[in-house]
C-alpha positions in Angstrom: 97.9 51.8 96.1 96.8 56.0 97.4 95.5 58.0 95.3 97.1 60.7 93.8 96.2 64.4 94.2 95.1 66.3 91.5 96.4 70.2 91.4 94.5 72.7 89.4 97.0 75.4 88.6 95.6 76.9 85.9 93.9 79.9 88.2 97.7 80.8 89.5 99.1 80.4 85.7 99.1 84.1 83.4 98.7 82.1 80.1 94.8 81.3 81.5 93.7 83.6 84.2 93.2 86.6 81.7 92.0 89.1 84.3 95.4 88.5 86.7 97.3 89.0 82.7 95.4 93.0 82.2 96.1 94.0 85.2 99.8 92.8 85.3 100.0 93.9 81.5 98.2 97.8 82.7 100.6 97.9 85.4 103.6 97.5 83.4 102.9 100.3 81.3 101.9 102.2 84.1 105.5 101.7 85.2 107.1 102.5 82.1 105.2 106.1 81.3 106.1 106.5 84.9 109.9 105.9 84.3 109.5 107.2 80.6 108.3 110.6 82.4 110.1 110.8 85.6 113.4 110.1 83.5 112.4 113.0 80.6 112.2 115.5 83.6 115.5 114.6 84.7 116.7 114.6 81.8 115.5 117.9 81.4 116.4 119.0 84.9 120.3 119.1 84.0 120.0 120.3 80.9 118.6 123.3 81.9 119.0 127.0 80.8 121.9 127.9 83.6 120.7 131.4 82.3 122.2 135.4 80.1 125.6 134.5 79.7 127.7 137.8 79.0 127.8 137.8 75.3 130.2 140.6 73.3 128.1 142.5 70.5 129.3 144.6 68.1 128.7 148.1 68.0 127.9 148.2 64.3 125.6 145.1 64.9 123.3 146.5 67.5 120.0 148.1 67.8 121.1 151.6 66.8 124.3 151.0 65.1 127.5 153.2 66.0 130.1 153.6 62.8 133.7 154.7 64.0 
C-alpha cells in the first residue's frame, strides 16, 4: 500500500491566514474608496458650471430701478 501524501493548504486559505485576509480587505477598501472618489470627480466634472447665462432682467427690479 502506498503512503498518502497530506497537503496542508491552510496557509493559502483566506479563513486561516489572517495577515493575507487583512491585506486583501484593505486593498478592497482602498479600491472602493478610489472608485468612489474618481466617480464623484467625474460626476462633478460632467455637471460643472458652464458659464454665466444671458438672463433678461426687468428694468424695475434692478439695483437702480428705472420706472416708466
